Each structure stands twice: as structure tokens, then as C-alpha cells.
C-alpha positions, -999 to +999 in steps of 0.1 A: -706-639+465-717-604+476-683-589+466-684-606+432-720-592+427-708-557+435-677-561+412-699-572+383-724-544+390-696-518+389-682-532+356-715-534+339-724-499+352-692-485+337-700-502+304-735-488+303-725-452+313-696-451+288-720-464+261-744-436+269-715-411+267-705-424+233-741-421+221-747-386+233-712-374+225-716-379+188-729-350+167-759-359+146-743-353+112-711-374+118-709-411+109-701-434+138-670-448+122-656-414+115-664-401+150-648-432+167-617-432+146-608-395+151-589-384+182-583-419+195-619-425+206-616-461+196-599-466+230-633-460+246-648-488+226-619-511+235-622-502+272-659-510+271-651-544+256-624-551+281-646-542+311-674-564+296-650-593+293-639-588+330-675-587+341-683-619+323-651-635+337-664-630+372-696-650+363-675-681+357-660-683+392-674-708+416-687-695+450-684-721+477-708-721+507-711-747+534-746-752+548-750-781+573-738-813+557-739-799+522-716-779+501-732-754+477-713-743+446-729-713+428-720-699+394-735-672+372-748-653+402-766-684+415-781-696+382-760-727+381-759-746+414-743-778+425-750-793+459-723-818+471-722-841+500-692-860+514-697-891+492-700-870+460-663-864+456-646-889+433-611-875+427-591-843+422-559-832+405-536-803+414-516-784+388-494-754+387-496-729+358-465-707+356-464-675+335-435-674+310-401-664+325-399-633+302-429-616+318-422-587+341-437-602+372-445-639+364-472-655+386-477-691+395-513-702+397-526-733+414-554-751+396-575-777+414-597-798+392-623-818+411-643-847+397-676-852+414-707-873+407-723-842+391-693-834+368-659-817+368-653-783+384-621-762+382-609-738+409-581-713+400-562-697+428-561-663+410-599-661+412-600-660+450-586-637+477-580-666+500-577-698+480-568-719+511-600-709+528-620-717+497-604-752+495-610-757+532-647-749+527-649-772+497-634-802+515-650-794+548-670-826+547-641-848+537-610-844+558-590-870+540-593-853+506-585-819+522-553-832+537-543-849+504-551-817+484-530-794+507-502-820+507-501-820+469-502-782+468-473-779+492-453-805+473-458-786+440-449-753+457-417-768+471-408-781+436-414-748+419-398-726+446-429-705+453 
């Protein structure tokens, strides 16, 4: 979670600093629309929006922590929390999402959707550096579900030649 907080801070810092640069870079007598459209300055605005979207995307990723017999899921920098125990897991599904074949470097993403007593959560392998470790933490209290999940993932990987 610390890495995610630093990443969000850097992205928001870039957004704020470039916004300050846009504000002070404009002469007082020029309309904002004229100033932005000349010399390709609209790219600065688009870059700001892109970085803002990337920062908010990081807020939607679940952070998994194991504390004793409980599994803590945190989202939105800890504002949304779910505490799970072994008996809280109901079911899960594993899916593969493949990029279209015509893309330059198509990726295959593993998506695990978990149904618990407290609702449904989704884990996307592209959001984590080590997705296997995250799943191991998530299913640390329930060995049977962990084995089933990794078995389904390996079957899907074998079918899609990953």
C-alpha cells in the first residue's frame, strides 16, 4: 500500500505542478482558449487529464493484508475496508481477458472475482506486481479455495498458451 500511496502522490503532484505552470505561463491579456490552442499547448491539458485518471485508477485497487486470523482489504487509501475471515468466502470465478490479436504486444490478464458475505470483489492481475502472492495472502485462511483458484488459473493458462 505504501508504494501505491507514493505513486498516487507523484501523479497528483505532477497534475498540480503542471496546472500551476499553465496558470502562470499565460500572459494576462490572452484568453485561455487562445493560449491553450496555440503551439500545441492542449497536450499539456490532455497530459494532466491522463495523469489524473491514472492516479484515480490506483485508488480502485484492493490492497490485501493478513493480520492474525483476519484478511484486511483496503481501497481508496484505506477509506473503504473489508475484514474477512475463513468462513466469509462464498465462491470465486477465474477469467482470462485477452487483448485483441492485432495489438502490437497483446497481454492476457487474469481476473479473479470473489463473492464474500460482504459483497463481490474483483482482482485484476495487471494491477499487482506479484499476483500470485496477492492471491496467496487473500486465500491464506482457506487452503482449499487457494488450491482450487491456482488450479483454475493454471488450466486457463494452459488452454490459452500463456
